[in-house]
C-alpha positions as MATLAB code, in Angstrom:
seq = 'MKRSTEEAVRRRRSFFLLASTSGCAALALAWSCSQPTPRSEPPTPPPAPEPSSLSAESLDVLDDEAEISVELEATLDEWFGDLFEPRYVVLPEWREAGFDPNTSPFEGARAFEGIDEADLETIRAGNREHWSSVLNAIDRNANRLPGPWPGRRDLNQTWRDVRLNRNAVGPADFKREARRLFEEDFPTSADTARLYARNCQQCHGMTGAGDGPMSNMMEPRPRDYRHGVFKFSSVSSPARPRRDDLRRTLEHGLPGTQMASWRERLGMGEREALIDRVRWIAIRGEVERWLVASWIADEEPPSEAIEDAYRTIWSRWLTADDYFVALQDDVPPADAASIERGNALFHDATRGNCASCHGDGGRGDGPNAVEVTPDGVRHPLLRDEWGRPAWPRDLRNGVFRGGSRPIDIYRRVHCGVHGTPMPAQGDTLTQDEIWDLVHYVRSIAGLEPE';
ca = [
      -0.010   -0.040    0.006;
       3.067    2.351    0.446;
       3.896    4.456   -2.519;
       7.294    4.790   -4.059;
       9.685    7.467   -2.960;
       9.481    9.064   -6.368;
       5.672    9.316   -6.301;
       5.785   10.728   -2.855;
       8.116   13.356   -3.817;
       6.040   14.142   -6.939;
       2.924   14.713   -4.929;
       4.703   16.835   -2.195;
       6.056   19.115   -4.783;
       2.649   19.521   -6.426;
       0.956   20.213   -3.089;
       3.612   22.963   -2.317;
       3.492   24.388   -5.861;
      -0.402   24.784   -5.708;
      -0.083   26.206   -2.124;
       2.546   28.895   -3.290;
       0.517   29.914   -6.212;
      -2.900   30.160   -4.427;
      -1.973   31.796   -1.166;
      -3.043   28.522    0.752;
      -1.000   26.742    3.297;
       0.761   23.511    2.493;
      -1.370   20.313    2.875;
      -1.148   18.130    5.976;
      -2.300   14.546    6.368;
      -5.904   14.066    7.262;
      -6.707   17.260    5.627;
     -10.519   16.709    5.719;
     -10.401   16.516    9.517;
      -8.038   19.335   10.084;
      -9.519   22.758   11.315;
      -9.571   25.585    8.610;
      -7.086   28.319    9.553;
      -7.077   31.924    8.803;
      -4.629   32.610    5.839;
      -3.324   35.728    7.502;
      -2.127   33.673   10.458;
      -0.300   30.527    9.365;
      -0.397   27.752   11.978;
       2.739   27.377   14.026;
       3.496   23.805   14.746;
       4.091   22.987   18.298;
       7.574   21.920   19.316;
       8.130   18.251   19.196;
       8.612   16.574   22.577;
      12.080   15.254   23.584;
      12.144   11.532   23.205;
      13.621   11.233   26.636;
      10.434   12.770   28.177;
       8.163   10.127   26.620;
       7.463    6.635   28.341;
       7.777    3.493   26.242;
       4.118    3.163   26.046;
       3.779    6.758   24.766;
       6.336    5.988   22.167;
       4.325    3.093   20.942;
       1.235    5.199   20.640;
       2.914    7.801   18.539;
       4.252    5.093   16.267;
       0.775    3.679   15.965;
      -0.596    7.070   15.082;
       2.037    7.758   12.479;
       1.562    4.293   10.976;
      -2.248    4.712   10.819;
      -1.911    8.189    9.351;
       0.251    6.878    6.667;
      -2.306    4.068    5.978;
      -5.269    6.574    6.018;
      -3.661    8.670    3.403;
      -2.719    5.725    1.324;
      -6.198    4.312    1.555;
      -7.874    7.690    0.725;
      -5.406    8.007   -2.330;
      -6.449    4.604   -3.391;
     -10.081    5.281   -3.364;
     -10.280    9.110   -4.357;
      -6.941   10.007   -6.173;
      -5.562   13.398   -5.010;
      -6.541   17.035   -5.345;
      -5.152   17.285   -8.861;
      -6.059   13.854  -10.268;
      -9.225   13.002   -8.416;
     -11.087    9.782   -9.155;
     -13.501    7.250   -7.600;
     -13.198    3.592   -7.196;
     -16.160    2.154   -9.223;
     -18.264   -0.329   -7.161;
     -19.410   -3.648   -8.920;
     -23.146   -2.569   -8.781;
     -22.416    0.751  -10.359;
     -20.660   -0.912  -13.169;
     -23.715   -3.218  -13.748;
     -26.041   -0.190  -13.735;
     -23.658    1.762  -16.001;
     -22.794    4.408  -13.407;
     -19.148    5.786  -13.404;
     -18.789    9.083  -11.626;
     -15.272    9.346  -13.231;
     -16.700    9.939  -16.692;
     -18.481   12.650  -18.618;
     -22.245   11.903  -18.998;
     -21.761   12.086  -22.761;
     -19.296    9.006  -22.445;
     -21.911    6.615  -21.203;
     -25.001    6.083  -19.010;
     -25.040    7.434  -15.433;
     -28.123    5.539  -14.262;
     -28.052    6.503  -10.614;
     -28.005   10.143  -11.462;
     -31.139    9.976  -13.643;
     -29.358   11.635  -16.479;
     -31.190   11.068  -19.666;
     -30.898   12.508  -23.271;
     -33.123   15.394  -22.268;
     -30.551   16.449  -19.660;
     -27.644   16.085  -21.988;
     -29.502   18.184  -24.715;
     -29.832   20.909  -22.070;
     -26.064   20.852  -21.412;
     -25.486   21.083  -25.137;
     -27.775   23.906  -25.505;
     -25.992   25.674  -22.600;
     -22.711   24.953  -24.106;
     -23.804   26.229  -27.562;
     -24.772   29.562  -25.835;
     -21.489   29.722  -23.809;
     -19.199   28.833  -26.781;
     -21.146   30.682  -29.458;
     -18.100   33.014  -30.490;
     -15.917   29.765  -30.843;
     -18.601   27.900  -32.805;
     -19.132   30.859  -35.008;
     -15.310   30.886  -35.708;
     -15.434   27.258  -36.476;
     -18.088   27.925  -39.085;
     -16.205   30.759  -40.682;
     -12.743   29.268  -40.995;
     -11.944   25.440  -40.484;
      -8.193   25.967  -41.474;
      -7.278   27.480  -38.077;
      -7.825   26.974  -34.294;
     -11.115   28.508  -33.611;
     -11.157   31.816  -31.785;
     -11.269   34.400  -30.256;
     -10.394   32.826  -26.929;
     -13.264   33.744  -24.517;
     -11.107   34.987  -21.642;
      -8.010   33.402  -20.299;
      -8.435   29.495  -19.974;
      -6.257   26.482  -19.384;
      -5.875   24.332  -22.515;
      -8.277   21.567  -21.437;
      -9.021   18.413  -22.978;
     -11.613   19.912  -25.343;
      -9.212   22.521  -26.711;
      -6.510   19.780  -27.088;
      -8.872   17.596  -29.052;
      -9.738   20.302  -31.342;
      -6.106   21.032  -32.094;
      -5.478   17.371  -32.800;
      -8.613   17.232  -35.137;
      -7.570   20.193  -37.073;
      -4.663   18.463  -38.720;
      -6.096   14.980  -38.753;
      -9.169   15.371  -40.768;
     -10.572   17.493  -43.624;
     -12.288   20.883  -43.186;
     -15.828   19.493  -43.295;
     -15.050   16.799  -40.935;
     -13.101   19.064  -38.721;
     -16.082   21.639  -38.399;
     -18.358   18.805  -37.544;
     -16.199   17.231  -34.863;
     -15.061   20.442  -33.373;
     -18.621   21.727  -33.021;
     -19.526   18.347  -31.228;
     -16.569   18.735  -28.946;
     -17.679   22.147  -27.626;
     -21.361   21.305  -27.525;
     -20.490   18.289  -25.486;
     -17.692   20.098  -23.498;
     -17.538   18.588  -19.913;
     -14.169   19.006  -18.350;
     -12.221   15.764  -17.155;
     -11.767   15.493  -13.304;
      -8.183   16.752  -13.812;
      -9.485   19.748  -15.785;
     -12.025   20.475  -13.212;
      -9.394   20.484  -10.386;
      -7.858   23.484  -12.468;
     -11.134   25.134  -13.041;
     -11.851   24.848   -9.253;
      -8.406   26.234   -8.536;
      -8.845   29.206  -10.908;
     -12.445   30.185   -9.885;
     -13.415   28.680   -6.324;
      -9.984   28.306   -4.398;
      -9.492   31.865   -3.438;
     -12.595   31.629   -1.176;
     -13.338   27.952   -0.436;
      -9.580   27.102   -0.210;
      -7.456   24.298   -1.835;
      -9.052   21.404    0.219;
     -12.624   22.974    0.342;
     -12.150   23.928    4.019;
     -13.716   27.540    3.349;
     -10.334   29.018    4.241;
      -9.012   30.400    0.909;
      -6.958   33.633    1.007;
     -10.029   35.903    0.450;
     -12.088   34.117    3.212;
     -10.814   36.418    6.123;
     -12.554   39.425    4.445;
     -15.920   37.625    4.243;
     -18.958   37.443    6.330;
     -20.378   34.842    6.268;
     -17.547   32.735    5.707;
     -17.392   30.506    2.628;
     -18.786   27.078    2.867;
     -16.441   24.186    4.251;
     -17.551   21.516    1.927;
     -15.651   18.660    3.720;
     -18.669   18.012    6.214;
     -20.962   17.214    3.272;
     -23.374   19.712    4.959;
     -25.087   22.328    2.684;
     -27.424   24.743    4.201;
     -29.998   25.284    1.337;
     -31.364   22.384   -0.364;
     -34.700   20.810   -1.524;
     -34.356   17.515    0.565;
     -35.123   16.521    4.055;
     -32.547   14.646    6.272;
     -30.661   12.407    6.019;
     -30.095   12.977    2.334;
     -27.384   15.213    0.689;
     -28.422   17.942   -1.694;
     -29.504   17.074   -5.214;
     -27.540   18.157   -8.161;
     -30.223   20.702   -8.912;
     -29.559   22.334   -5.460;
     -25.937   22.798   -6.121;
     -26.749   23.738   -9.630;
     -29.072   26.558   -8.461;
     -26.475   27.843   -6.066;
     -23.985   28.126   -8.869;
     -26.209   29.660  -11.243;
     -28.057   32.100   -8.871;
     -25.506   32.763   -6.244;
     -26.496   33.251   -2.562;
     -28.006   36.584   -1.908;
     -26.436   38.635    0.887;
     -23.294   36.857    0.653;
     -20.138   37.078   -1.689;
     -21.212   33.764   -3.560;
     -22.052   35.300   -6.893;
     -23.762   33.659   -9.971;
     -21.521   31.787  -12.235;
     -24.017   31.426  -15.020;
     -22.487   33.867  -17.397;
     -18.962   33.095  -16.545;
     -18.900   29.370  -16.985;
     -20.435   27.211  -19.550;
     -22.994   24.553  -18.550;
     -20.571   21.627  -18.900;
     -18.120   23.437  -16.655;
     -20.703   24.251  -13.997;
     -21.799   20.540  -13.934;
     -18.214   19.492  -13.704;
     -17.852   21.920  -10.754;
     -20.813   20.365   -9.086;
     -18.879   16.933   -9.339;
     -15.815   18.637   -7.967;
     -17.673   19.937   -4.864;
     -19.413   16.616   -4.323;
     -15.904   14.817   -4.479;
     -14.563   17.174   -1.850;
     -17.637   16.534    0.322;
     -17.818   12.744   -0.193;
     -13.978   12.379    0.331;
     -14.219   14.572    3.601;
     -17.066   12.564    5.079;
     -15.380    9.297    4.382;
     -12.105   10.423    5.950;
     -14.120   11.734    9.055;
     -15.910    8.271    9.241;
     -12.603    6.395    9.053;
     -10.810    8.562   11.750;
     -13.941    8.022   13.990;
     -13.956    4.070   13.253;
     -10.218    4.033   14.145;
     -10.718    5.907   17.366;
     -13.696    4.068   18.419;
     -13.232    0.492   17.244;
      -9.465    0.452   16.429;
     -10.487   -0.567   12.844;
      -7.877    0.290   10.383;
      -8.784    2.449    7.261;
      -8.151   -0.325    4.835;
     -11.023   -2.431    6.514;
     -13.514    0.283    7.192;
     -13.219    2.039    3.824;
     -15.843    0.164    1.785;
     -18.575    0.494    4.326;
     -17.919    4.181    4.710;
     -17.736    4.667    0.794;
     -20.978    2.851    0.103;
     -22.859    4.567    2.956;
     -21.721    8.166    2.249;
     -22.336    7.783   -1.510;
     -25.953    6.373   -0.726;
     -26.806    9.534    0.971;
     -25.979   11.522   -2.397;
     -27.465    8.979   -4.683;
     -30.731    8.752   -2.875;
     -31.302   12.485   -2.578;
     -34.317   12.464   -4.946;
     -36.058   10.086   -2.358;
     -36.134   12.910    0.056;
     -37.190   15.758   -2.455;
     -39.707   17.999   -1.028;
     -41.647   18.733   -4.181;
     -44.437   21.298   -4.670;
     -47.656   19.114   -4.593;
     -50.234   21.586   -5.406;
     -50.539   25.249   -6.518;
     -49.209   27.910   -4.019;
     -52.362   28.991   -2.090;
     -53.345   32.481   -2.177;
     -51.456   34.952    0.116;
     -54.862   36.439    1.513;
     -55.237   38.464    4.696;
     -56.612   35.268    6.500;
     -53.536   33.134    5.664;
     -51.167   35.842    6.776;
     -52.881   36.188   10.000;
     -52.749   32.510   10.645;
     -49.134   32.621    9.786;
     -48.714   35.440   12.324;
     -50.188   33.368   15.065;
     -48.093   30.374   14.125;
     -44.811   32.459   14.133;
     -45.584   33.596   17.800;
     -46.992   30.298   19.038;
     -44.490   28.775   21.444;
     -46.036   25.476   21.048;
     -46.299   25.100   17.257;
     -44.184   27.358   14.897;
     -42.270   29.063   17.725;
     -40.330   31.161   15.094;
     -40.404   34.322   17.463;
     -38.020   32.508   20.012;
     -35.246   32.945   17.584;
     -36.277   35.504   14.905;
     -37.931   37.914   17.529;
     -41.419   39.193   17.753;
     -40.897   41.448   14.949;
     -38.745   39.043   12.758;
     -35.642   41.179   13.439;
     -33.471   38.098   14.185;
     -33.237   39.047   17.903;
     -35.182   36.477   19.610;
     -34.451   35.476   23.231;
     -33.219   31.966   22.462;
     -30.687   33.132   19.909;
     -29.326   36.698   20.704;
     -28.424   38.023   24.316;
     -28.373   41.944   24.534;
     -26.200   43.317   27.142;
     -27.099   46.500   29.036;
     -24.915   48.550   26.852;
     -26.698   47.272   23.779;
     -24.241   44.770   22.416;
     -25.776   41.764   20.748;
     -24.125   38.366   21.554;
     -25.097   35.094   19.678;
     -26.325   32.188   21.826;
     -26.381   29.626   18.940;
     -23.609   28.117   16.753;
     -23.852   26.240   13.519;
     -22.095   22.834   12.636;
     -18.864   24.614   11.667;
     -18.627   26.248   15.185;
     -19.479   29.705   14.079;
     -22.085   32.118   15.456;
     -25.511   31.398   14.012;
     -27.439   34.656   13.730;
     -31.046   34.191   12.852;
     -32.276   35.968    9.647;
     -33.585   39.431    9.943;
     -36.750   38.696    7.927;
     -37.738   42.316    7.416;
     -35.011   43.151    4.686;
     -36.277   40.544    2.350;
     -32.764   39.094    1.592;
     -33.065   35.256    1.773;
     -29.823   33.321    0.933;
     -31.749   30.187   -0.100;
     -34.180   32.295   -2.352;
     -37.128   34.359   -1.800;
     -39.647   32.379   -4.092;
     -42.609   31.058   -2.133;
     -41.292   27.461   -2.883;
     -37.866   28.552   -1.428;
     -39.118   29.831    1.949;
     -41.572   26.689    2.155;
     -38.520   24.407    1.908;
     -36.598   26.438    4.424;
     -39.424   25.917    6.838;
     -40.120   22.289    5.871;
     -36.434   21.183    5.625;
     -34.703   23.525    7.984;
     -31.381   25.134    7.076;
     -28.974   22.106    7.296;
     -25.986   22.533    9.645;
     -27.670   25.444   11.620;
     -30.021   25.469   14.570;
     -32.948   26.350   12.039;
     -35.011   23.155   12.534;
     -37.101   21.340   10.003;
     -40.807   21.819   10.591;
     -42.040   19.300    7.903;
     -43.012   16.659   10.447;
     -44.784   19.123   12.995;
     -46.660   21.399   10.841;
     -49.143   20.679    8.064;
     -48.562   21.844    4.442;
     -51.209   24.512    4.885;
     -49.678   25.791    8.101;
     -46.251   26.041    6.389;
     -47.843   28.091    3.559;
     -49.362   30.296    6.136;
     -45.990   30.947    7.668;
     -44.493   31.537    4.173;
     -47.146   34.135    3.362;
     -46.556   35.944    6.865;
     -42.730   35.941    6.339;
     -42.948   37.221    2.908;
     -45.453   40.101    4.054;
     -43.096   41.274    6.846;
     -40.375   41.212    4.201;
     -42.328   43.510    1.918;
     -42.355   40.914   -0.804;
     -45.230   40.981   -3.338;
     -47.442   37.782   -3.577;
     -46.873   35.518   -6.308;
];
């Protein structure tokens, strides 16, 4: 299971190279379990204890930890590749079903994802729009590399294939094949690693810990993907978000944060590939945390626990549609009676109980969430899964990070906000009661009924 010295040196150099160019600190073992650190304050390693101060038993424990760390890293590399050449082990049942997460959806069926020809045509249409200048250049002149280049880009596999085809086939065949390559543009895993580094790493960090060089200047902090927890989704627990949820965040951004829309800046194939990248970071992170917990609790080495962890974590993503909170009927009218019922639920301590955190006026200053000192300073009483202060939303300003459409707010009430103290009410309130709350919340935010 141990890598060769040459391979270890190559990987170490790669990590330091990317760290030096991105402003991120060098990588450590078990990076999914490490705490993100501010980039402006690089961590200072504690001094190593003198061997003479350690007992024989302590030395044995340290040796065991070093050995298991090496095994952990090697096991994760075997199943996930590394940051620059990510990959997944394909399970036997996946192969039988025609599912391979390492491939472009244009290369074969991805049965578990539910991707069909209609979805592929949607990606083609998005790519045609994004690469319109390139496709027009292909139509005008087939004897040179199509251009102009739409902004600075790494030479990914699509561009390399176009260059190869330019000299390998005649003009008519070149036009046809080059057009197909751009219409079906879907970056490889290695291409997507570079795409992530160029567009996402400055905020979300090299390992997806939310600790990129720009993160210190942001509030809220960028998401730490490694927990596999995403606040805004259309599913109830214990599922992970659907592709559609991550797609919506990429395309629309998160209002009230520095997470912008990438719809105009990236082609649809690139955005879909970035969804795969974020999922890779999250799945790898969750598996690593599982393995470390198994090692601590059961002394089960990573090489034995990996398959159970891998299957279980993947199942949470692949079954997301089973927990989808769909809109069953038309949105009921936001009339005065509905808003009044929502007002009562909002303040009812035994039912909705929203005021306990959001406050009587919806200002985000409820007694269970915020303590105000005599001098008027507000202190948060709640924290989220990432250990950061959890401030309830001020509902009056109309800025809702998960979206302000009625269905968006309905899902926030029904599913909660994952990773935060905002609870799911889908099991305690009826559908009609949730709609009453939605209409009341939208009314105090000054949003027009839809």
